[in-house]
C-alpha positions as CSV (number, residue, x, y, z in Angstrom):
1,M,73.9,101.0,139.5
2,T,74.7,103.8,137.0
3,H,73.7,107.4,137.2
4,D,73.6,110.1,134.7
5,Y,77.0,111.5,133.8
6,D,78.9,108.7,135.3
7,D,81.0,108.6,132.1
8,I,82.3,112.4,132.2
9,I,82.2,113.1,135.9
10,H,85.7,112.6,136.5
11,L,87.2,114.1,133.5
12,P,89.3,117.1,133.7
13,H,87.8,120.5,133.2
14,Y,88.0,121.9,129.7
15,E,90.6,124.6,129.1
16,P,90.3,126.6,125.9
17,K,93.5,126.6,123.9
18,R,93.0,130.1,122.5
19,H,91.5,132.2,125.1
20,P,93.4,132.0,128.5
21,R,91.2,131.7,131.7
22,M,90.1,134.9,133.2
23,P,91.8,135.8,136.5
24,L,89.5,135.5,139.7
25,A,89.8,139.4,140.5
26,A,88.4,140.0,137.0
27,R,85.5,137.4,137.2
28,A,84.5,138.8,140.5
29,A,84.5,142.5,139.0
30,Q,81.9,141.5,136.5
31,F,79.4,140.5,139.2
32,A,80.0,143.2,141.3
33,P,76.9,145.5,142.3
34,F,76.8,148.7,140.4
35,A,75.1,151.9,141.4
36,A,71.9,152.5,139.7
37,V,71.8,156.2,141.0
38,A,75.0,157.9,141.3
39,G,75.5,159.3,144.9
40,H,72.5,157.3,146.2
41,D,74.7,155.6,148.9
42,A,76.0,159.1,150.0
43,A,72.5,160.5,150.2
44,I,71.4,157.6,152.4
45,R,74.3,158.0,154.7
46,E,73.7,161.7,155.0
47,E,70.0,161.6,155.8
48,G,71.0,159.1,158.5
49,R,73.5,161.3,160.0
50,T,72.1,162.9,163.4
51,T,72.8,166.3,164.3
52,D,72.2,168.2,167.8
53,S,70.3,171.4,168.0
54,W,71.2,174.7,169.6
55,T,70.2,175.1,173.3
56,E,69.8,178.5,174.7
57,L,72.1,179.0,177.8
58,G,69.2,180.8,179.8
59,D,69.9,183.5,182.4
60,F,72.1,181.4,184.5
61,G,74.3,180.2,181.6
62,N,74.6,183.7,180.1
63,S,75.8,185.0,183.5
64,E,78.4,182.1,184.1
65,L,79.6,182.8,180.7
66,N,79.8,186.6,181.2
67,R,81.7,185.8,184.5
68,K,84.4,183.4,182.6
69,M,85.0,186.2,179.8
70,E,85.3,188.8,182.8
71,Q,87.9,186.4,184.2
72,L,89.5,185.9,180.9
73,I,90.2,189.5,179.6
74,P,92.8,190.4,182.3
75,L,94.7,187.3,181.5
76,L,95.0,187.8,177.9
77,P,98.6,189.2,177.8
78,Q,99.8,185.8,179.4
79,H,97.7,183.9,176.6
80,P,95.7,181.8,178.9
81,T,95.1,178.1,178.1
82,V,91.4,177.3,177.9
83,A,89.0,174.7,177.1
84,I,85.9,176.1,175.1
85,E,82.8,174.1,174.4
86,Y,80.8,175.6,171.4
87,F,78.3,174.9,168.9
88,L,79.3,174.2,165.1
89,P,76.5,174.5,162.7
90,D,76.3,171.8,160.0
91,S,77.2,172.8,156.8
92,H,74.5,170.3,155.0
93,K,71.6,169.9,157.3
94,S,69.9,171.7,160.2
95,G,71.4,171.6,163.4
96,G,75.1,170.7,164.1
97,S,77.5,169.4,166.9
98,Y,79.0,170.5,170.1
99,Q,82.9,170.5,169.8
100,T,85.5,171.2,172.5
101,V,88.7,172.8,171.8
102,T,91.8,173.3,174.0
103,G,94.3,176.2,173.4
104,N,95.7,179.4,174.2
105,V,93.7,182.6,173.8
106,K,95.5,185.1,171.4
107,R,92.8,187.7,171.6
108,I,89.1,188.5,171.8
109,D,87.9,190.7,169.0
110,E,84.6,192.3,170.4
111,Y,83.9,193.9,167.1
112,E,83.6,190.5,165.0
113,R,82.3,188.8,168.5
114,V,85.1,186.0,168.3
115,I,87.6,184.6,170.6
116,E,90.9,183.8,168.4
117,L,93.2,181.0,169.7
118,M,97.0,181.0,169.0
119,G,96.8,178.4,166.1
120,G,94.4,180.9,164.0
121,M,91.1,179.3,165.0
122,K,88.2,181.6,165.6
123,I,85.3,180.7,167.8
124,A,82.1,182.8,167.5
125,I,81.2,184.1,171.0
126,D,77.6,183.5,170.3
127,M,78.2,179.9,169.8
128,I,79.9,179.3,172.9
129,K,78.2,176.9,175.7
130,S,81.0,177.1,178.4
131,I,84.7,178.1,179.0
132,Q,87.1,176.6,181.4
133,I,90.3,178.4,182.3
């Protein structure tokens, strides 16, 4: 029984003599998807990113934070090591995230209302959730 193309099915693939075969990487690149709108993927990722909201400490939280600050002030000449949990506002959307940093306290600037660590990092006192000495 004969089928269509039986006469050519086992012949070698045609190779042009003037134009060499395109490399596989170049062939794949021409079929790669393209971004119809520049920045669309980044916008989708940004929209899907979640942020936390700032929660007020309340009376108990404020009094606990004040107590820790009072303990910290006499220890400043020794540059004590502290772990500070604070709220970092997001620069692109509402909300932010809670961060924890550990370091040695260089000074407390009551005018600017920041705690400055030895590495130069400044943390706004109003954004602090907790301090562990």
